[in-house]
Structures are given as C-alpha cells and as structure tokens.
N, C-alpha and C positions, 0 to 999 in steps of 0.2 A: 339214452335219448328217448323222450316220450313218443307215443304214437302220432300225436299231432305234429310234433317237430319233424318227425320222419316224413310225414305226408307233405308238409310244407316244403322240405328240402327236395323231395322227389318232384313236386310240381315245378319248383324253380329250375331244376335241372332239365326237365322235359320242355319247359317253356323257353329255355335259352336257345337262341338261334345257332345253327351250326356255324362253326368258325370257317371263314374263307379268307384266302389270301387277298390282300389289298390290290387294287388295280395297278398293274405295272410292277408288282413285286417279283414276278417271274423273270423280269429282266435281270435282276440282281443275282438270281440263281445261275443263269446261263452266262453271266458276264465273265467269270474266271475262265471257263472253257473257251468262250469266244475270243478272249484276249490272248489265251495261249495259242489257239489256232492261228490267229492273226499274226502273232509274233513268229511262229514257227514256219508258216506257209506264206503269209501275206508279204512280209518284208522281203524274203528272197525273190518273190515274183516281181515286186516293185524294183528291187535292185537289178534283176535280170532285164527288166524292161528298159531301165536307164542304160544299162551296159550295151543292149542290142543296138542302140543308136550311136555307138562310138566305134572307133577303130582300135579298141583295146586289145593289145597283144601282151602275153606274159613275158615275152623276151624284149619288150620295148618299154622301158620305164617312162611314165607320163603319158602313154598312148591312151589311157582310159579317159583323158580329157579331150581327145580328138573327136569332135562331133561330126558324124558322117550322114546323119539323117536316115532316110530309108534305104540307103545303098546296100546295107547288109541283107535286108529282106529281098531286094531286087536281085542281088547276086544269087541268093539261094533259090528263089523261084525260077530263075533262068538257067539253073544248073541241071543238066541232064542226069548227073549222078544223084541229085536230090530227088528228082522226079522218079527215078528208078527205085530209090529207097522208099518213097511213099508207096509205090506200087507193091513192093515186097512186103511192107508192113501191112497193107490192106489184105493182100492175099493170105498172109500168115494168120492174121487176126480172124478173118471171116471163115477161112477153112477150118481153123482149130475150133472156134466157138460153135460153128454149125455141127461139126462132128461131136463135140462135147454135149451139145443140147440133145441130139438124137440118142447117143449112147447113155447119157445120164437119165433120160426119160425111160428108156428100156430097162435100165438097171433098177430105177426107182419102182417101176411097176413089178419087176421080178421080186425085189426085196420087200415089197409091201404084202406079199402073200406069205402064208405060214408054211414053213418047211423046216426040216431038221437042220440044226446048226445055223439058223438064220442070224442070230445075234453075233456069233463069232465072225461070220462072213461079212456082216455089216462093218464090224470093227476093222477087219483087215482091209476092206475097201478104202478106208480113210488113210491108210499109210502113205500113198503117193501125195495126197494133199498136204500132209503135215511135214513133208521133207523140204528142206531149204532148196531154193532154185539152184544154188551153186553145186550142191550134192547131186541134184538131178542131172545137171549138165555133164558133170564128170562121169556119173553112172552110165548115162546113155552114150557117151563117147566111147566107153569101154565096150558097151554092147555092140556098137557100130564098127568096131575095129575090123579092118578087112582081113587080117590074118588070124587074130585070136578072139574075135568077137563072138558072142553067143549066137547072134543071128546067122552069121555066115557058117558057123559050125553046124547049126541046125539044118540049113538048106543044103549044105554039101552032103549031109547024111542021107538025103533023099535023092541024090544024084544031080542037083542043080548047081550051076556055077556060082562062084562068089559074087556078091554085089558090092559095088563101091557106094556105100550108103551116103557118104559125105562128098560125093563128086558134084560137078557143076549142076547136073540136072536132078540129082537126088537129095541134095543138101536141104532144100526148103521143105519138101515133103517129109524128110526125116525129122526136121525141127518141129513140124506140125504134129507128127506122131508123138514126139516126146511131150509136147504140151498137152495133147489129148490124154495121154496116160496120166499126167499129173493132175489135170484140172477137171476131168470127168467126174470124180467123186464129189466135187463141189456142187455140180448140177444135180447129181444123184441125191445129195443130202438135202438141198433146198426143195426139190420136187417130192422127195419122200416125206418131208414135213408137210407139204401141201396135200399129199394124198391122205395123211392122217386126219385132216380137217374135213374131209368129205363126209356128209351125213350118211351113215349106213342105211337109215330108213329110206332115203331117197334112192339109193342103189337097189335096195330090196324091192321097192315099189316098181322100179323100172323092170326088174327081172320078172316080177309077177305079171306085169303088163305084156310080157313076151319079148322084151328087148334082149338081143344077144350080146355077147362080149364086145364085139366091135361097135355096136350101137351105143352101149353103155359108155365105152371109151370116147366115142366121137361126140356124143351129145351131153354127157355129164362130166366125165373125168377130164377130158381135154380142155373144155371151156373153163373149168375150175382151176386148172393148172396154168393157164395163160399168164396171169399176173405173176406167178412164181417164176415162170420161164423168163419173163421180161426183167424181173429183178436180177436173177442170176446172169442173164445175158448182159445187162448193163454193167454189172461188176466185172464180168469176164472180158468184155470188149475193152474196157478201160485198162484192165491189168495186162491183157495180151498185147495191146498196142505199146505198152511201156516195158515189155519184157526185154531184159538186157543180159543179166548174169548167166542164165543157163544157155542162151543162144551164143553168147560170146565164148563161154567155156567149151561149147560143142564145136563151133566152127570158126570163131573169131570174126564172124561176118562174111567169111568166104565160102567157097572159093570165088575169087573176084568179089563181086558185090551180091552174090546169089542169096545170101541170108543177112545182108546189111539192113537192119531195121532203122527206124528214125533214131532210136536211143543209141544204137551202136554208131550210127553216123555222127551224132552229136559228140559222143565220146572220142571218136577218132579225130574229129575236127578240133576238139578242145585240147587233146593231149598228144597229137602228132604235129600239128601246126601251131598250137598254143594261141590260136585266134579266138579269143573269148568273145569278141563282138559278134562274129558269125555263129559261135556256139550258142550264145544266149538268144540270138534271133531264131535259130533252129528250134530251140526249146519253146519259144513262144508260139511259133507256127504249129508245133506239135500240140500245144495246149488248145489252140483254136481248132485243129482237126479233131481232137478228142471231143471237144464240146459240140461240134457240128454233128459228129456221128452218134454221140450218146444222148443228145437233146431229144430226138424223137422217142427213144426208149423212156427217158425220164418224164416226158410230157404224157406218154401213155399211162405211166404209173400214177402220176398225180391226177389225171383225168379219171382213172379207175377208182382211186381212193375217194375223190369227191363224189362220184356216183354211188359208191357204197355208203357214204355218210348220209346221202339224201334218200 
C-alpha cells in the first residue's frame, strides 16, 4: 500500500465516530436476566399472594378455591404467638447485625495493618462465612451440648458450673452468638475493601497536621466507611431476618417459642397444620416487614450514590 493510501485510510479511521449502542438497546441485554428473575421469583410471589386470600389446606382437596379475603391476615396479626415471633426475629436480627458491625469494623482495621502472617489469617477468617448454615447449626449444637460440649468443658476447667446454653433464657443469645461467629467475616471483608480505597495521601496529610489515631479514624476513616457499613448492614439484615436452617437445627424454634423466628413460624404453620393459606399470608407479611426495615438503608445508599455522581 502506498503512503498516500495509508494516510487516507488513517484519516478515515480517525474521522469515524465512535460506535455507540442505539437508544434502548440496553433493554435487550438485560431482558433475559430480568425474565429469568421474574419467572423464578415473581411468579411464586404472585401465586403466594393469591393463595393467601384462600382457605387452602393441603389435607382438604378443593380448599384452594375457598376465598376468605383478608381473614388470614387478620388472624395472623391478632395472634399473640405471631407478635412474639416478630419480636424474637427483630431482637435476633438487630442484636446479631449490631455485634457483627462492631466486630467486623475492629477486625477490618486490625487486618488492614501490616503484620506477620496477615495473609493466612485473613484467609482463615473467611472459613465461617463459607460454611453452609446447616453445618453451622449442627456444629454449634455440639459446642453447646450440656454434657459433652466444648464450652461447658472449658468453663468447668476453671471451676465454673455448667451452663444450659439452649435453655429458655439462653437459647436466643446462643443463636445470636452463632450468627455473629458466621457473619462477622462478611462485614470484615466489605469494610476491609473500603479501607483499601482510602487515599494514603489524605491520611498522611492528616498525620502531618497533627491528627492522632482517633482523630484520623473519626474524621476520615469512619465517614469513608459509612456507605460500606450500610451496604453490608442491608444485606445482613435481610439475610438474618430470613435465617431458618441453622436456627432450626440448633433449637427447632424452642424451647417454647424462645427462638421461633418468622421463617420457622411459617414452616411450622405450613407443615404441622398444613394450612397453606395462613402460611402464604405469613410469608407476605414477612416480605413487607423486610421492605419496611431495609428501605431506609437502601434509600441512604441511593442518596449517597447520587451525591457522589454529582
């Protein structure tokens, strides 16, 4: 190719406008994923909504056609057992998430500093988070065993009496401790990622200006970590409120209803009385509770994201 032809080709390439997606083409890229989510999650929600207005019982053929209106919802909201269940769920969720937030922040700050074997310790801290909840429930039930559990073995070695970890007054704190052990690494991981994004020049300038460790944390590190805390807290609140398998394997919801969360209550309602109308109503009330609790966290995240863009 001659020099003139090469120059002409180069000019034509440089003058060509950059390719852009046509308006609305992004819709077709997200359509398969949106359709899949709608099929997997949307249809069951619609089906459950329809069933919650019926007197459907698995042991009564044709009862799914008995329309009862809002009666299932009124029965549940007027039930003292259900109100106790909601209270247990809220105590469990906010106790666990608060402890996880504090401990996760402390661990993230510790593991963000350089010390010997930091990498292996970080990896080992992830082990509880990747364990399946069923395994966690069985594992902690063995730890809490009154006769042969590790915890009672340890406290008896220092002269203290055995503790009934899964008794009426200790079962809920024991379940919270189990969740804190498993989910704290999640907070640690998210906040550690946030710490890695802080500008070291900003920290250095603060120290040069005479700021101490507490002042650096309070005025620079903590405000920077707040969005990360909100993200982690939103995920954990939703997940903790829906905890079922590890609590059920640990206590079965007992003793009494001391650890009966909303998900366990729905399970017991559905598979002990086979009353699917009440069960689906419980599920929908649970969805609304989760939305009400998580909405402020999500609103804060979206507000922060818009402020960062502007």
